[in-house]
N, C-alpha and C positions, 0 to 999 in steps of 0.2 A: 377475717380469715386467713389461717395459714394455707401454705402452697398446696398440699396434697389435698384438703379439703377444698380449696377453692376450685383446684382443677377436676374434683369429681362432680361440682355442681357445674362447671363449664362444660364437661363432657354430657352431663344429663340435659342441659339446656340445648346442646347441639342435635341431639337425637329428638327431644321434643319438638324442637324447630323443624326438624326434618318433616316430622309429619303432621306439621301445622297447616297443612294446606288439604282443602276437600277432595281433591282430586288424588292427593297422595293417601289420604285415609281410604279412600275406595280402593285404589291399588292393595293396599296391604289387606283389606278385608279380602278382594277377590283372591289374592295369593293366599290366604289362609285355607281356602277351599281347594286349590290345585296350582299348580307351576301353571304360568303362561307364558306365550311369547308375546314380543313387543306387538306385533301386529294383532294379536287377539286384544291386548289392553288397549292399543289405539283405537279400535273399533268400540269398544266398550265405553271409552272415555270420550270419543268424538272429537279429538284435538289431532293434530297433525303429527307425523312422525318425530319431529323435531322436538317436540313439546312435550310427548311422551317420553321420549329418551332423558331429557332434562330430569323429568320427574323421578325416573328411576333411578338416574345418575345419583342424585340427592340422597334418596333411599339407600342406594348401594354405600356410599361415601359414608353414610351415618352407621353401617353396619347392619340395618334392618334387612335388607334383603340381598342375595345373591343371583349373580347370573351364570349361566351354562350355555356356552356357544355351541351349537350343532348345527354343521354345514353352513348356512348364511344367516341362520337366526339365533337369536339368544332367547333363552327360556329363564324365567325369574322364578323363584320362589322364596318365601320367608327364611332367614338365616336363623333365627329363633322365635318360635312360636308363643315363647312368654310376652311377646310385644301385645299379644291379644288380651293379656291380662289388665293393660291399662285400658283398653277399649271397654273391657267389662267395668272399670273403675269409673271411666268417665260416662258411662250409660248409667251406673248408679247415681252418681252426682245429678245428671239431668232428670232422672227420675225423682230424686229427693227433693229436689228444687221445685219441680212440677208440683209435686204433691204438697209442699209448704206454700206454695202460691195460691194452691187450690184452697186450701184450709182458710186462707186470709181472705179468700172471697165470700 
């Protein structure tokens, strides 16, 4: 692979890696509904604050979410809602795989 092509695939892998945890997938899904403060996400996922913040930092570094500090809280939202297209594609793969498996039974 040439430099620019390799870099593009590395960038894609970095973004996919950032979403490769069930908790982070849940956070992205929740943020697709509305922005949330860290404390809300913490309660929803049931982790401590540092673990919640670590997950959000991974998503932020990948460019998936953005944070907006207001007083002593940070509110997160999706930077680019197009990431939800990836979810739709993944769901289609899951449904097709289940249908194929069912037809074999």
